[in-house]
N, C-alpha and C positions, 0 to 999 in steps of 0.2 A: 443484536450484537452479542458477542461472547461474554458469558459471565463465568465467575470462578467455578471450577469443577465441571463445566459443561464441555463435552468433547465436540469437536467440529470435524467436518469432512472437507478435504480439499477438492474443489471442483475443477480448478484450472490453476496452473502455476507458471510463472516466468522467473528467470534468474538473469541478472545483469552483472557484469563486471565493469566497474567504472573507477578508474584510477586505482587506489588501494582499497576499494570497498566492494563488497558483494551485496547486491540488493535483491531481495526476494519479494515478488508481488504475487499474492495468492488470492483467489476468489474462494471463499470458504462458506460453509453453511452449518448452522447448528439449530437447535430447537427455536431460537429467537429469530431465525431468518438468515439471509445471505449477508456477507460483509467482505470488504477488501482488507487484507492485512498486508502492510508494507513493513518489511524488516530489513535493517541494515546491519551488516557484520563488518566491523572495522577494528583492526588491532585486537581481535578476540573479544570485542564487546558487541553486544546485540541490543539494538533499539527497535521498538515496534510501535507502529501507529495502526489503529483499527478505524475503518470508516464504514458505517452502515451502508449497504448497497443502495439504499434510497438516497444517500447523499453523494453517490458516485458522479452523477451528471454535474452538479454544482462544483464538485471538487475538480473534475476535469476541465470545466470552463475556467475556473480560477487559475489552474495550472497553465492553460493555454494563454491566458492574458499575461501571466508572468513571463512565459517563454517569448511572447511577442515583444515585450519590453526589452528583454535580454538580447534578442536577435537584432533589435533596432539600435543597440549600443547605449541604452540609457542606464 
């Protein structure tokens, strides 16, 4: 995962516009390995979440479960 002062390289990037937000999803790599960085830009404020790539499968599974609940109207 990214540590202070360590530069990372963007391997793949996606940009989404949802309502009044811009969401950036980047696959990045640094000396510590690969990680996913999700950044939200809303009203000139930026929030970021970093997920180690080794945690990407459980993260996507959890997101899928949440989306299923939302789609069912619960």
